[in-house]
N, C-alpha and C positions, 0 to 999 in steps of 0.2 A: 348531230346535239352531240357537244361533247359530253364526255364522261366526267362525272362527279365523283371523286375519291367519298371512301366511307366515312372521312372523317366529316365530311361537309355537308354529306349526303345525310348522317344519321346525328347533326347537331342540334342540341336538345331545344325544344319549344316550347318547353314549359317549366316553371319550379320541378314540377314533380320530377323532371326527367331528367334532373342535373343527379351524376351519381358520384355516392360521396360527401359530398358534402351540407347534408341536411341542418346543420349548427347554424350556417351562413343563409340558407332557404327561410328556414324558419324565422329568422331573426328578422330579414327584410319582408318575410309575407307579414307578421307580425307587426313589424311597422308601418307599413303600407295598412293595413287594415284599421288600427289605432291611430292614423293621421301623426306618425312621432315621425316624420321620414325626415332625418337630414339634408345640411343642402350640399356635401362633398363627403366621398366616401371612399375607401382608398382597398382593394381588394391585391391583397400579398398572399405568392405562395408557390410552388413547382409548377415548370412548365404545363401546358396541358391537362390540366385540373378545369380548368371551367371556369377562367375568372373573367374571359372579355363576352362567354357565349353568358356568364349572369349580371357582367354590365349589360348588356344589348337588352337580355329578359328583363329585369329594371329598369328603364327606358321604355319598354312596348308598356307594363308594369302602368309606369305613369302616363303616358301619351296614348290607353288605347281609349278608343270613343265611349264604352263602357266604365273606364276607371276614371280615379286610380284603382287599380285593381291587382288582387295576388294572380288573378289567374287573366290574363289577356284571353280575348276571342280570337286574335290570328288571322283575322279576315276581313276585317275593319281595314282602311288605306293605310292609316298612320303604320299598324300593326305590319304589313306587307310591306310597305316601303323601309320601316327598322332591318326588317328580316335580308329584304334584297341591299341595304345598304343606298341609298337614294335618299333616304328623306333630307330634307333640305333643315328640320331643326334637331335633329340629330347629329353633330359632327363626333365623327373619327378623326383623332389624330394620333401620327404616329411619334412620339417622343423621340426618336432615335436621329429620326431625316428631321426632325423638326422642333430641335432645341433651344435654339437662339432667343433671347429675347425679344428681337424683330417678331418673333411667331408670337409670342407671350402678347405683346402688342397690338397685337392683329385679335386675337382671342377675345383681349380687355377690351376691345372697340364695337364687337363681335355680339359683346353678353349685354354692352348696354341698351341693342333694340328687344323688343319682346319677339315675341317666336309668330312668325309669318301664319303658323295654322295650328300647331299642336298646343297643348295646354303648356308644356316645359321647353324651354330652350336646356337640352343636354350636351355637353363638352364629354366625351370618352377620352381619357388622354391613355393610348397602351405604353407599356415600357418606360414609366412616369421618371423615374429615375437616372435613365439617360440626358436628362434637362440640365441645363447648365445651371453654375449657382445666381449669375445675375437674371438668366430667366426666373428662377426660383422667387427672386427677390422680388421681381415683377410683378409675379404673381400676386405677393402675399396680402396685399389689401384687398383685391378683389376675391379672394381664396376664404376671408373671414369676414367680409358682408360682401355677398354677392347678393345683385337684385333678385327680387323674389320669384322669378319665373325661370329661374339659373338654377342650372344641379349638375357638379362636379363629378366622374366617374373614375379614380387612377385606377391602373393596374400594373403591377409591376411583382418581378420576381426574386428583389432586391432590397427589399426596405430599409436596410441599414444603409442605404446612400442618398436617403431622402433627409432635409434637414430637420431639426426638433421641428423648428418653426411650422412644417407646413404638417408635421405628425401632430400637432397639436391643433393644428385646424380643422381634420377629417374624423369620418368614424370607420375607424380599420377592422376588415373584417379576413381573418387569416386562414384560407383555401390548406387543405390538407392530399396528401396522398391519396389515392384511389385504394381504398383496399383491395389485395387481391382476387380472394372471396366474391366481392359486391364486382368487381371488375369482369372476375367469368362468369358473371350472373349476365352482367348485360351484355359481353361477347356473345352469350348462347343467345339470347334473346335476338340481336341482330342478325348472325348465323340462321336462324330458323327463321327468320324473317326474308332471309337471301336466298334459301336454298344451300347453305352451304352444309357439305357433311366432314363433321369436323369434332376429333375428340375433346375431352374435358381434360385430357392430359396434354395435350396440344393447345388449347385454349390454356392452361394453367403455364407452362410454356411463354405465351404470347405477354401474359401478366406478369410473368419472371422480368421479362427484357422491358417489357414496359415501364417499370421501375416506377408505379405509383400515377404513371400519366395516360388517361383515359384516349386521350388523342394519340401520344405514341403506341399504343396500342391499337387501335382502327387502322395508322399507317402497317403497321406489320401482318394484320390481318389483310392490307390492301394487299404487301409484297407476299402472300402466302398465295395467293389466286392466282395473280402473275404467272406464278412459277409453277404452281400443283396443277391449276386448276381449282372446283366444285367441289372436291371428293380429297381432302384431304388427310393421311396416316400419319403414326407419329414421327418415323424414320425421314417422311419425305418435308416434314417442319422443323425436326432438328438441321438436319444439313439444309434450308433453306436459309433457316434463320443464322446461320455459322453455327450453330451451338453444337457442344461435345457431347455423344452420343453419353446418358445415365449408365449405361452396362459399362463404359470404358473408366468414366468416374469411381464408380463403383467398385470395378477392380483394382484401380492404383490406391483405393482407401484401404480395401483389402489386405493388399500386400503392405500400407504402410501399420496396418497395426497384424499383421500376420510376424511382421517386420524379419519379410523375405527381399533382399536386397536384389536378387537377381531379377526374382521378378517384377518387382522398379524397373530394375533399367530396361526388360522385354517389352513392358507397356508401352517405356518413353517415348523407346524408339516407335513402335506402331503409330502412336498418336502423333511423331513430326513426320511420316511417311503420307498420312494422310491430310496432312498440312495443316495441322492445325497449330495455333498460336501458343508458345507455351506460356504467355501469358492468362487466355485464354482457360488452359488448363488448371492452372493455378488457380482462379476465381472459383471455378467450379470444382474446384476439391475442398475448399475454402468454405463452399456452400453446402457441400458434403459434411468437414466435420460440425461446421453451425448445425445442420442438423440433427446429429449424431448429438450433440450435449444438449440439446430443444430435449431429444427424445429418453438421457440420461435426468434429466432435471425433472420437467413435465409429467412424462410417464406416455408421452402419445408423441404421433407428428406432428410439423407444422399442418396449416390449416389446408395450403395448398399442393401437399404430397394425397394419394390417393391411397386406398385398401391395399394393392397388392406393395408398393412403394414403403409404404408403413410398416409392414410386414417387414420388407427388408434393411428398413433400419434399422427394430428393432432387435433383428440378430446378427447387424453389424455389431452394435452398441456394445450389446452384450460382450464384446471380446476386449473390452478395456475400460477402466474405471474413469468415472469425470475426470478426477484430476490429468490423467496421460492424455484423456479427449482434450481439453481446455490446452495444454502444454505443444499439443501436436498442431491445434488450430493455430493459436500466437505463431507457429514458427511458420507456418504455409502463408499463411493471412500475412505476414512480417516480408514474406517473400516476393509479395504482388509489386510492390513499391519497388523490393531489388530488381527485380527483371523488367521495368521500364527502366533503369538506365543501362543496365548489362547490357556489354556488347557482343556478348555468344547467350542469349535468353537462354538458349535450351540447355548449354552446360551449369547456367547458374541454378537452372530449376530440378537436372541430376542431384546436382552436390545439395539444394536444398533439401531435398526429400531422402537421398541415402543418410543427411546427417540425422534426418527426424526418424528414418526404418532406425538408426542404432541411438537414438534417445533412449537414458534409462527410464523407465515408467517410474511415477510419481507413488509415491507411500503416505497412508495417512500417517498420522500422530500415534493413532490407535496401532496401526500395523509394527509401527516401529517399538513402542512402549513392549508390546509383548514380544517381538526380539531381543531387546533387551533381557526380560524378565527370562525368557530364555538363556538366554546367553550365563545370566546370573545366575538362573536355578544348578546349569551343568560345570559352573566354578564350583558348585557349594557340593558337586555329586548327588545330590538328590531332583526327584523330578518339579516342574514347576506345581504350586499349589493349587487347589482347585475349584476353590472360593473360598470366600471372605469366612464362610461360615466353617472352612474344615480349618480355617488358622486360628480362629475363636478357638474351635474346640480342645487344639493341641496345645493353645494356652493355658487353658483350663484346666488341663488336664497335669500339669505344672505342681510338684508339691506345695502346698500353702504352709503361710509361714509359721503359724503352729505347730505346724509338724515337724517341725527343726529338733533336732539334739539339741538339749542346753549347755553341755558340756563340748567345748569348741577346744583342742589340744593347740598349741600354742604354733603359728605361723613363722616363726624365726628362722625355721630353714627350708619352706614352702617355696615354690619358686613357679612362675607360670610355664602348661603346657599347650603344647600347639594342639589346636581344635581336630578335631574328630576328621577321620579322611575313607575315601573309599576304599582302602585298603583292609584287611584285614585285621583283626586285632592283636593277631603275633607279631604282624610285622611291623609294630610300631614301638618303641623302643624309648621309653625315658634318656633325655641326655646326661652326661654325666654330670654335671655342672649344675642341672635344674631336675630333681625329684617330682614324684608324681603332688600336685598340689591336694588332691584332700588323700586323708593318711588311713592310714589300714582299715578295714573294715567298715567304714565308713563310705556310703555309699558317693558315687559320683554325680555332680551336678546332670539334670534333662539337658541332651543337645540343644543347639539353637536352631530352631525351627530354618527352613529356609526363604519365607515370607520376610526374618527379620534381618537380612543380609543387610541390605539397603539403610535398615534404620542402625544396623552397627555400625556403618561404615559414616555416617553421620553422626552418632552418638560418640564416634571417637574424635572428629572435626570439636564437637562442643566442647567436648572434655578436654583438648589440648587448649579452648579459648575460654573456659572458665575462669581461670585468672584472672584478665586480664578486665574480663568482664564482671565480676561480681567481688572484685580484690579477696577473694578467697587463695587457697593455698594452691599450690600448680597440683592438677587433678593426676593421681596414680591407681595404682592397682593393689596397692595395701591403706590400712590405715595409719595412724602417728601413732610415734611409737609413747607410748603409756596412755594411750586410747582405747577406745571402744569404738566396737559397731552400733553399739543399743544408741537410740535418743529416746530418751524420757526414761519410765519406770517400764514401759511394754516390751522389751525387748526388742529384739531387731527391729531394725526398719529401716525405709529409704529403698533408692532404686536399685539397689545391687540387691536388698534381703529375699528375692525372688530364686537367688541361686543356692543359697544355701553352704559358702564355703568361709575357713577361715581366713584370716587374713596375711597375705603375705608378707614377708619381711621389707622394709624399706629399698627402696627401685639404688642401686648403683651399680654403675655399670662395670660388668665383668670384661672378660680377656676376648669375648666374643663378641663384644657390642662396644667398643672404641670408639670416644668420640673425635669427630672429623679438626681439622684445624682452625676451619672458617664457622664451626659451630659454638656457639656460647656454652661455655661447662656447665653440667648439673649443679644445683643449687646445694652450698660444702656446710654439710651438718642438719640440713633440711631432710626433713623425713616428708614424704609424699602421703597424700591422704584419699579418700574415696571423693569421687566427683561428686557435687550438690545432687539434692535431689530435683528430678527433675519434674515439670508440670504439665499437668493436661492430658496429650494423648501419645507425649514423647517417649520414643524406644530408650531405655539407660545402655551404657556402656556394656556387654555384658562381659563375666568375667574370664568364661574362656575364647575369649577374642583375642589371636594370637601376639597382636604387633604392639610394643610397649612404647609409651608417645619418647622421642629419640631429642626432642626441644623443648623444655621447659622455659615458658618467661615470664618471668615475676613479674605484677605489675608495684609502683610506689609503695604500697600501699602493705603490701604483703611483708608479712616477720618473714625473718632469714633471708640467704640467697644475695645477691646481688644489691636486691631494693639496700638492705642494712649496711652493704660494703662491707659484709664479713670477705670478700672475694676478692678484696682490694681494688682498687679505684681501675676505670674502664681504660684502657686503652684508644684514647680518640685526641681530635686535635681542639675541642670546645674547650673553654677556660669557663667553670662556675663563678670564679668571685667575678667578672664580668657584669654589669648588667643583660637583663635580659632583652633587650631591645639592641645593647651592641651584638649581645652573643648570636643571635639572629640576623644581625648584617653580617656577623664574619662570615657563619654559614652558608647565607644564599652568595657572597663572596668565594665562599674556596667552591663551592660545587657550581658557579659560573663556567669556573675551568674542567666541568665533570660534563655538563651536559646544560645549555645556555639558556635552551627552551625549558624545560626545567625549571631555574633561575628567573624566568621571567615571569612564569606564572603564578608561582608561588611569590615573588615578590609584588603581584597585583595584590596582594590577598593581606588585612589585614592581621594580624597576631592577637590570635587571645591568649595562650600561653604558652611556654615552651616550660614543663616538666621532664623531669625522669622516663626517660623512655615511650613520652606522648608530647607531639607537635599539634597543636589546633590552629588553624587559617581560616578567618572565615572573609567572604564574600558576599558585596552589595549587589545588587538588579541588574546595575549594567556589570559587572566584570564576570557578570556571568558564565561566558563563553570560555573563559579564562581556569574556572573552577569547572567546567564540563572539561577539558584537555587533562583533568588531575584526575578525576574520576572513575574512568576506565581502571576495571583491575591490573590493566599491563604497565598503564601508566603508574598507577600509585607506589604498584607492587618494586617500579625503578627507581622510585626517589624512597621510596620508605630503604630502601640500601643502602641508595648515599649518603640518606642522614644517618642509618646505623655505622656508619663506617665512617664517619664524622662525628657522630659522639660516643660512640664506641661503645653502643649497649645496640640493641633491637630496638628503634623507634619508630610508633604506629604514626602516620598523618592523620589529622582529622581533618573533614571540611565539612564547612559548617556558615549558615549565615551570617552576616556580622552584625552585631548588636548596635545601636542607635547613637551611643558613645562611643563607640571603638576609635581609637585612635588612626592616626593614616597609615597609610602603607609604604613598604621602603621604596616602591616605585614611585609615590605620589610626592614623596618626603624628595626624592632625587632631584623629579620635575619642576618642584620648589624650588630647591636649590640651584639651578641650571636657571631658571628664570629669574631671582635673584641675582645671579652671578653677570648676567648677560646685561639686566638693567643695571648693575651697577658699572660697566663696563664701557656700555654705552656710553650715560654718564662721564665717565672720566674720561674718553674720546672727545664730546664736545667739548670739555673746558682745558683739556692737553693746550698748552702752549702750542708748539708747532702746529697742531691744529690751525687755533686761532689766526696764527701770524699766517695761513696759509689762506685761509678764507680773507685776511686782510689785503694779501697783497693780488691775489684774482678776484676778490669782489662776488666770491660764489657764495654758495650754501651747500649745507650738507643735505645731497637727499637719501640715504640710508646708512646703516652699519651693519655689517653681517657680522656676528659674532663668534670666532672658532669655538665649534667644543673640543672638552678637553681630551686627549689622548691619554 
């Protein structure tokens, strides 16, 4: 008697024996019990998961002598004939070899006749997606309204290739890949029945190689029995299946995580000498890294790993953080496809893994923020803050406003002093032109804690931008002449009250602070004032901050300075006597020679207003692309520099949504002008005497007129 392979010998003989497809089996069993069985079924899913087996079981359930029943007896004549494949009323057709329209015509002819003995005539078409389009079209009418004694069961691994007209006429059941745990359990039962000695780890290797296909798993088990015999150990199983030794994969992963390039090269040389393919090793290494990421994310190893292997995975996963493991997996997994097309797979794998060895480990945002805080604290000469509570305690220790002295001396000769530094007090000498900010006998301001360092920098930036946003005077470090630090009747208030300092003199550039030629001059005759009060939890600009704003831009509503022409007319190319739209058009024409792309993006927008120091351009939803090209900080800064050059003053570019009643953009006006010119020239050309004479002489007609663009 010939040998019967395990995949055929252990084919399920009942619905309960189908592994991993409980959802399909339950649906079919309920339909049979309730008498709600459809006339056509489509069983689709990966290979070797039980589609054809389920189709035969359904045919047995329909034609069993004790049926229709979800539990066919298996002993009656119809059941035995269906199992043997000799039943005259159950027809199995291979769609790959009978895919023509003639085969479908024969099937339609056979479907007209009643079954010879059984209850139903069942047509099982395997690989139905291989039928031709003409065959599908010939099957449509019969499939939609078949005779009451006919049942169709289709099986396919590629349902996407079936026409929608076929899919709408069948009841579809999707088969899943068999889970590894259920596959191992089924293999364990078969091995116990066959008397095979094998470990769960070897069965796990088989399940992994089968990739969810029960038939593939039984075929691999047959291969092991032929290679090793009835007693199978793990090493023999790995060698017979062509797998990479797990210890080698674990060692390669260790070298990868330890960033040991020398050991990595030695391991790869040993793998090559053993005849293992580079792509196979890369696949196993990617699977190992996936398991490490799984352990980091879930906290336990995958279900197909044993206890000993789970412990090894935990120890190895502790060597790196999840971000670095994910980056390593992406690098190794991406190399699998590259190795498929590499002329020298070994060299490609070596370079890929060595580059992964030297890959810098990823850092979380929290770690980067901590490092930046440490750097900022080092620049301030203090240790980083320990907690937010300590910061609040130091801030509460500052002297309240009520404890300040009422008699503040004049600040006419006061000037800022550089902030405290780690050097001894004796080493800090005031500059000759900048005497100490505090007068004699007056306590100095409390030092700014290191936690406010970043807030101080942000406050400086806000103080510089305050005039343009609020329309006030340029922010400085002193009070305006004749003014007072007090607001209202209650004495000092505002953001600088906590530092308790006299007002410095108006800002004037001394010899040590000469303005550059490309910088706008300071306000002529204008005095600086304190920054406006900050809202909420904002950190004010501290009085002992060493830097004085070097560039002060006044808004158009600010009294004094260039806004009132006190510093003279700006030296630019703009002509304020012209209309606003003409001024804007001339600015764009000048800008086209400097940056044609920026000119194009600006000309597509609609001018909202053109004021001294500001240009506003609106864009509709259809022009969002042109607006997006100007919204980046680099592009906006470059355009603002060009506008400042043309208008002779710092000019801010504002991008906004175009109003519904906004006029046309410069680009739209130019396009309309070109279209009008083209229509006019075409009309003149058609009526030109020379053209009319030529048409009359040659008896022709004008096919088209091309208008040359103006240069």
